[in-house]
C-alpha positions as CSV (number, residue, x, y, z in Angstrom):
1,M,142.2,197.8,88.4
2,E,139.0,200.1,88.5
3,R,140.7,202.3,85.6
4,K,141.1,199.4,83.4
5,K,137.6,198.0,83.8
6,E,136.2,201.6,83.0
7,I,138.6,201.8,79.9
8,R,137.4,198.4,78.8
9,I,133.8,199.6,78.9
10,L,134.9,202.8,76.9
11,L,136.5,200.8,74.2
12,W,133.3,198.5,73.8
13,I,131.2,201.2,73.6
14,A,133.2,203.0,70.9
15,A,133.5,199.6,69.1
16,V,129.6,199.2,69.0
17,F,129.2,202.6,68.1
18,G,131.9,202.4,65.2
19,V,130.1,199.4,63.9
20,A,126.6,201.3,64.0
21,F,128.2,204.4,62.4
22,F,129.9,202.6,59.6
23,M,127.5,199.8,59.0
24,P,127.0,199.6,55.1
25,I,123.4,198.8,55.2
26,E,123.1,200.2,51.5
27,S,125.0,197.2,50.3
28,A,123.2,194.3,48.7
29,R,125.9,192.0,49.8
30,F,125.7,193.1,53.4
31,K,122.0,192.9,53.2
32,E,122.2,189.1,51.7
33,A,124.8,188.4,54.5
34,I,122.3,189.4,57.2
35,M,119.7,187.3,55.7
36,A,122.1,184.4,55.3
37,M,122.8,184.8,59.1
38,F,119.1,184.7,60.1
39,D,118.1,182.0,57.6
40,L,121.2,179.7,59.1
41,A,120.0,180.3,62.4
42,K,116.3,179.6,61.7
43,W,117.0,176.3,59.6
44,Y,119.3,175.4,62.6
45,A,116.6,175.8,65.0
46,Q,113.9,174.0,62.9
47,E,116.1,171.2,61.9
48,H,118.7,170.6,64.5
49,V,118.1,171.8,67.8
50,I,115.0,169.6,69.0
51,L,115.8,166.5,67.2
52,C,119.5,166.4,67.7
53,L,120.9,168.8,70.5
54,L,118.4,168.4,73.2
55,P,118.6,164.4,72.9
56,A,122.4,165.0,73.1
57,F,122.1,166.7,76.2
58,F,120.3,164.1,77.8
59,I,123.0,161.5,76.5
60,A,125.7,163.6,77.9
61,G,123.7,163.5,81.2
62,V,123.7,159.9,81.3
63,I,127.6,160.0,81.0
64,A,128.0,162.6,83.7
65,V,125.5,161.0,86.5
66,F,124.8,157.1,85.6
67,V,128.6,156.3,84.5
68,S,130.9,156.2,87.3
69,Q,134.1,158.4,87.3
70,G,135.8,155.0,87.7
71,A,134.3,153.5,84.5
72,V,135.3,156.3,82.5
73,M,138.7,156.6,83.8
74,K,139.1,152.7,82.9
75,Y,138.4,153.6,79.4
76,F,139.5,157.2,78.7
77,G,141.5,158.2,81.8
78,A,145.3,159.1,82.2
79,N,146.2,155.5,83.2
80,A,143.9,153.5,80.8
81,K,145.7,151.4,78.4
82,K,146.6,153.6,75.3
83,W,145.4,151.1,72.7
84,L,142.2,150.6,74.3
85,A,141.5,154.1,75.1
86,Y,142.4,155.3,71.7
87,T,140.6,152.5,69.9
88,V,137.4,153.1,71.6
89,A,137.7,157.0,71.0
90,S,138.5,156.8,67.3
91,V,135.6,154.6,66.6
92,S,133.1,156.1,68.3
93,G,131.5,158.0,65.5
94,T,130.6,155.1,63.7
95,I,127.9,154.5,66.8
96,L,127.2,157.9,67.8
97,A,126.4,159.5,64.2
98,V,126.4,163.0,65.5
99,C,127.9,166.2,64.0
100,S,130.3,168.7,65.0
101,C,128.1,170.5,67.7
102,T,126.2,167.4,69.1
103,I,129.5,166.0,70.2
104,L,130.2,168.9,72.4
105,P,128.0,167.8,75.3
106,L,129.6,164.4,75.1
107,F,133.2,165.5,75.1
108,S,132.6,167.9,77.9
109,S,131.2,165.1,79.9
110,I,133.9,162.7,79.5
111,H,136.4,165.4,80.0
112,K,134.8,166.7,83.4
113,R,134.9,162.9,84.6
114,G,138.5,162.5,84.3
115,A,139.2,161.3,80.8
116,G,142.8,161.8,79.6
117,L,143.3,164.8,77.1
118,G,144.6,162.4,74.2
119,P,141.6,160.0,74.2
120,A,139.1,162.8,75.0
121,I,140.4,164.8,71.9
122,A,140.2,161.7,69.9
123,F,136.8,161.1,70.9
124,L,136.1,164.8,70.0
125,Y,137.5,164.6,66.7
126,S,136.2,161.0,65.6
127,G,132.4,161.4,66.5
128,P,131.4,163.6,63.7
129,A,134.3,162.7,61.5
130,I,133.4,159.0,60.9
131,N,129.5,159.2,61.4
132,I,128.8,155.9,59.5
133,L,125.6,157.7,57.6
134,A,128.1,160.3,56.1
135,I,130.4,157.9,55.1
136,I,128.1,156.0,53.4
137,L,126.7,159.0,51.6
138,T,130.2,160.3,50.8
139,A,130.9,156.7,49.1
140,R,127.7,156.8,47.0
141,I,127.9,160.4,45.6
142,L,131.6,161.6,45.7
143,G,132.9,158.3,44.9
144,F,133.9,155.0,46.5
145,E,137.6,156.0,46.8
146,M,136.6,159.3,48.6
147,G,134.5,157.5,51.1
148,I,137.4,155.1,51.9
149,A,139.9,157.9,52.2
150,R,137.5,159.8,54.6
151,V,137.3,156.7,56.8
152,I,141.1,156.1,56.8
153,G,142.0,159.6,57.3
154,A,139.5,160.1,60.3
155,V,140.6,157.0,62.2
156,V,144.2,158.2,61.7
157,F,143.3,161.7,62.5
158,A,141.8,160.9,65.6
159,V,144.8,158.9,66.9
160,V,147.4,161.1,66.0
161,I,145.7,164.4,66.9
162,G,145.1,163.1,70.3
163,S,148.4,161.6,70.6
164,V,150.1,164.8,69.8
165,M,148.0,166.9,72.1
166,S,148.8,164.2,74.9
167,L,152.3,164.8,74.1
168,I,152.4,168.5,74.0
169,Y,150.5,168.8,77.4
170,R,152.4,165.6,78.8
171,K,153.1,167.6,82.0
172,E,149.5,168.1,82.6
173,E,148.6,164.6,81.6
174,A,151.5,163.3,84.3
175,A,149.9,165.3,86.9
176,K,146.5,164.0,86.3
177,K,147.9,160.4,85.9
178,E,149.5,160.8,89.3
179,A,146.2,162.1,90.7
180,Q,144.3,159.3,89.3
181,L,146.8,156.6,90.7
182,N,144.9,156.9,94.2
183,F,141.6,157.0,92.8
184,P,139.6,154.6,95.0
185,E,137.4,151.5,93.2
186,I,134.0,152.8,93.5
187,P,131.4,150.3,93.0
188,E,128.8,150.9,90.2
189,K,125.3,151.7,91.7
190,R,123.7,149.4,89.0
191,P,125.1,146.6,86.8
192,M,127.1,148.2,83.8
193,W,124.8,146.3,81.3
194,Q,121.9,148.5,82.4
195,T,123.5,151.7,82.3
196,A,124.8,150.6,78.7
197,F,121.5,149.5,77.7
198,H,120.0,153.0,79.1
199,F,122.6,155.0,77.1
200,F,122.5,153.1,73.7
201,T,118.8,153.2,73.7
202,L,119.0,157.1,73.8
203,V,121.8,156.8,71.3
204,V,119.8,154.7,68.7
205,I,116.6,157.0,69.0
206,L,119.1,160.1,68.5
207,V,120.5,158.2,65.2
208,F,117.0,157.2,63.5
209,A,115.4,160.3,64.4
210,N,118.1,162.1,62.4
211,W,118.4,159.5,59.7
212,G,119.1,161.6,56.5
213,K,116.8,161.4,53.5
214,P,118.3,159.6,50.5
215,A,119.5,161.3,47.5
216,E,116.9,162.8,45.1
217,G,115.5,160.1,42.8
218,V,116.5,157.1,45.1
219,T,113.2,155.1,45.9
220,D,114.6,151.6,47.0
221,G,117.5,149.9,49.0
222,T,118.4,149.6,52.5
223,W,119.0,153.5,53.1
224,F,115.6,154.5,51.5
225,W,113.7,151.8,53.8
226,I,115.2,152.9,57.0
227,W,114.4,156.5,56.3
228,A,110.8,155.6,55.1
229,H,110.2,153.8,58.4
230,K,112.5,155.5,60.5
231,W,109.6,156.9,63.0
232,Y,108.5,153.6,63.5
233,I,111.9,152.4,64.2
234,T,112.5,155.5,66.6
235,G,109.1,154.7,68.3
236,F,110.2,151.1,68.9
237,F,113.5,152.1,70.6
238,A,111.1,154.8,72.6
239,L,109.2,151.8,74.1
240,L,112.9,150.3,75.0
241,L,113.4,153.4,76.9
242,G,110.3,153.6,78.5
243,Y,111.1,150.1,79.9
244,S,114.4,151.2,80.8
245,L,112.9,154.3,82.9
246,I,110.7,151.8,84.7
247,K,112.8,149.0,85.3
248,I,116.4,150.6,85.4
249,L,115.7,154.0,86.8
250,K,112.6,153.0,88.8
251,I,110.4,155.7,87.8
252,K,106.6,155.3,88.3
253,W,105.3,153.2,85.6
254,Q,102.0,155.5,85.6
255,W,104.3,158.5,84.8
256,V,105.8,156.8,82.0
257,A,102.5,155.5,80.4
258,I,101.0,159.0,80.7
259,S,104.2,160.2,78.9
260,A,103.8,157.9,76.0
261,V,100.1,158.4,75.4
262,S,100.9,162.3,75.6
263,V,103.5,161.6,73.0
264,L,101.3,159.6,70.9
265,A,98.5,162.2,71.0
266,S,100.8,164.9,70.0
267,A,102.1,163.0,67.1
268,F,98.1,162.5,66.1
269,L,97.4,166.1,66.5
270,A,100.6,167.2,64.5
271,S,100.1,165.1,61.6
272,T,96.3,166.2,61.6
273,F,96.6,169.9,62.0
274,I,100.1,170.7,60.8
275,D,100.8,171.4,57.2
276,N,104.4,171.4,57.5
277,E,105.6,167.9,57.0
278,S,109.3,168.7,58.8
279,F,107.5,170.3,61.7
280,V,105.3,167.2,62.2
281,S,107.9,165.0,63.8
282,L,109.2,167.9,66.2
283,V,106.1,168.2,68.2
284,P,106.1,164.6,69.6
285,M,109.8,164.7,70.0
286,L,109.6,168.0,72.1
287,V,106.7,166.7,74.1
288,G,108.8,163.3,74.8
289,I,111.8,165.8,76.0
290,I,109.5,167.8,78.0
291,A,107.9,164.4,79.7
292,L,111.3,163.1,80.3
293,S,112.4,166.3,82.1
294,L,109.3,166.3,84.2
295,M,109.6,162.6,85.1
296,T,113.2,163.0,86.0
297,V,113.0,166.3,87.9
298,F,110.0,165.3,90.2
299,D,111.2,161.7,90.6
300,K,111.7,161.2,94.5
301,R,112.9,157.6,94.4
302,D,116.3,158.0,93.3
303,P,118.3,161.4,93.4
304,D,120.3,160.5,90.4
305,N,117.2,160.8,88.2
306,K,116.7,164.3,89.0
307,E,120.7,164.8,88.8
308,W,120.2,163.6,85.2
309,A,118.0,166.1,84.3
310,F,119.9,168.9,85.9
311,S,123.1,167.9,84.5
312,A,121.3,167.9,81.0
313,W,120.3,171.5,81.7
314,D,123.9,172.5,82.8
315,F,125.1,171.3,79.5
316,T,122.4,173.3,77.7
317,K,123.4,176.5,79.5
318,Q,126.8,176.1,78.7
319,I,126.7,175.2,75.1
320,M,123.4,176.6,73.5
321,P,124.5,180.5,73.9
322,L,127.8,179.7,72.4
323,L,126.3,177.6,69.6
324,A,123.8,180.6,68.8
325,I,126.7,183.1,68.4
326,G,128.6,180.6,66.2
327,V,125.8,179.9,63.7
328,L,125.1,183.5,63.3
329,A,128.7,184.5,62.9
330,A,129.2,181.4,60.4
331,G,125.8,182.4,58.5
332,F,126.9,185.9,58.2
333,L,130.6,185.2,57.0
334,L,130.1,182.2,54.8
335,G,126.5,182.1,54.0
336,S,123.5,179.4,54.4
337,T,123.3,176.7,52.1
338,H,120.7,173.8,52.8
339,D,117.7,172.1,51.1
340,G,118.4,173.6,47.8
341,T,118.7,177.1,49.3
342,A,121.9,179.1,48.9
343,I,122.3,182.6,50.1
344,A,125.8,184.1,50.0
345,G,127.5,185.4,53.1
346,I,129.7,188.4,53.1
347,I,132.5,186.2,51.7
348,P,131.6,185.7,48.1
349,N,131.0,181.8,47.4
350,E,133.0,182.4,44.0
351,W,136.0,183.5,45.8
352,I,136.0,180.0,47.6
353,A,135.3,178.1,44.4
354,N,138.3,179.8,42.8
355,L,140.5,179.4,45.7
356,V,140.0,175.7,46.1
357,G,140.9,174.4,42.4
358,G,143.5,172.0,41.5
359,N,145.8,170.6,44.2
360,S,148.2,173.1,45.4
361,L,149.3,173.4,48.9
362,F,147.5,176.8,49.0
363,S,144.3,175.4,47.7
364,N,144.4,172.3,50.2
365,F,145.2,174.8,53.0
366,F,142.6,177.2,52.3
367,A,140.0,174.3,51.8
368,S,141.1,173.2,55.4
369,I,140.6,176.9,56.6
370,V,137.1,177.2,55.3
371,G,136.2,173.8,56.4
372,A,137.4,174.3,60.0
373,F,135.2,177.4,60.5
374,M,132.0,176.7,58.3
375,Y,129.1,174.8,60.0
376,F,128.1,171.4,58.5
377,A,125.2,169.9,59.9
378,T,125.4,165.9,59.8
379,L,125.3,164.8,56.2
380,T,125.1,168.4,54.7
381,E,128.7,168.6,53.6
382,V,128.3,166.1,50.9
383,P,125.8,167.9,48.7
384,I,127.7,171.2,49.6
385,L,130.9,169.4,48.3
386,Q,129.2,168.1,45.4
387,G,128.3,171.7,44.3
388,L,131.7,173.0,44.9
389,I,133.4,170.0,43.0
390,A,131.1,170.7,40.2
391,A,132.3,174.3,40.1
392,G,135.9,173.1,39.7
393,M,137.0,172.1,43.2
394,G,139.8,169.9,43.2
395,K,139.6,166.3,44.7
396,G,142.5,166.9,47.2
397,P,140.9,170.1,48.7
398,A,137.5,168.4,48.6
399,L,139.0,165.7,51.0
400,A,140.7,168.3,53.0
401,L,137.5,170.2,53.7
402,L,135.8,166.8,54.5
403,L,138.4,165.9,56.8
404,A,138.4,169.4,58.9
405,G,134.7,170.4,58.3
406,P,132.5,167.9,59.9
407,S,134.5,167.9,63.2
408,L,135.0,171.5,63.4
409,S,133.1,174.7,63.1
410,L,132.9,178.3,64.4
411,P,130.3,177.4,66.9
412,N,132.1,173.9,68.0
413,I,135.4,176.1,68.3
414,L,133.9,178.4,70.6
415,V,132.4,175.8,73.0
416,I,135.6,173.6,73.0
417,R,137.4,176.8,74.1
418,G,135.2,177.2,77.1
419,V,136.0,173.4,78.0
420,I,139.8,173.1,77.5
421,G,141.0,176.7,77.4
422,T,142.1,178.9,74.3
423,Q,145.6,177.5,74.1
424,K,144.5,174.0,73.7
425,T,141.7,174.9,71.4
426,L,144.1,176.8,69.1
427,V,146.6,173.7,69.1
428,Y,143.7,171.3,68.4
429,V,142.3,173.5,65.5
430,G,145.8,173.8,64.1
431,L,146.5,170.1,64.1
432,V,143.3,169.4,62.2
433,I,144.1,172.0,59.6
434,V,147.5,171.1,59.0
435,M,146.9,167.3,58.9
436,A,143.8,167.9,56.5
437,T,146.0,169.7,54.3
438,I,148.7,167.2,54.0
439,S,145.9,164.4,53.4
440,G,144.3,166.5,50.8
441,L,147.8,166.8,49.0
442,I,148.6,163.3,49.0
443,Y,144.8,162.1,48.0
444,G,144.8,164.9,45.1
445,G,148.4,163.4,43.8
446,L,147.0,160.1,43.9
447,F,143.7,160.6,42.3
């Protein structure tokens, strides 16, 4: 045993030495890929972590601490009614409006609470896939038929993939079902409507804080109005969160008041002294998250409040390191494309554009593979696809990438593996790729 350990250490040392020795630092392509890797990581940290991931960790903490295991199993458990479990799971994305990475702590949370594998996988896929904001943007920019195809495909995918996963691992599910038969009825600590109010207040804050900017040139309409006023809307729901903290979680009102004043003061100071407009919103959000963490950690009235903060921290420790590795790898391999910036990865972009033209089996399969491993933040898949279609990408491969991309990414896959294991992760990824390929072929043939 000791010898094997030493051999592994030797192999790792040799591998690192080999990479360093043969590193092609004189290559322009390699230098650009390195730049893309750090550019994507920087953009991800600035645009995605504070506004999106950190609130998602707290939302996951609500499920893990305030939602009883009995409630999770009622809707998602192995003994739950299948039609109810899959219906709730497959339409969850219309409410959550999250991306492939933000859904991870929520998926991990319901999985740990005893959800059946099928409904949990359906939830994992549908969360990012039928993000209502992305569906609207898809229909407006890529065409109404593409938007409709994305909705239908996402719902069908969620149900079929979840059902197939449940069938493949039916022995494990049967054992889980038997174990849950004797699960005692545990009364809720508080009325379910209170937990739901607290949960959805956090979800709505997450949704509006990340409401995407309308397409270039759009200066009216509902989408633009919401975007122009999104921080006022977010502030309103932040007040409701304050009410929830005081009345439902029983946190001292003085603490909540001090936190609210701190957030307002930080917003005023940020707008006064920070020139970068995109950074201005990060400051009050970060101050609010820090204040919420401190209030819950030091609260002595209800131990669940402290447990909520520690649960969010556990999700952070589990997910953030894997996400960081995945984002760096995705940037190096596939490049960084955002906000009008395009830096090529080690794999040339023109290769991808040339490989996904037409509507062949290969082009759809390749688009599904690329989509499965490339990272798309919420809404970014639409402008990326718009550029690829303009460069000659077929409509079938475009839909295949749309159905595989937002729900999967290299960072996402690494984290899923840590939750359900390597084998189940490979089966899940394989099912998504196969179904995306078939859907692309059918859509490309019709349109």
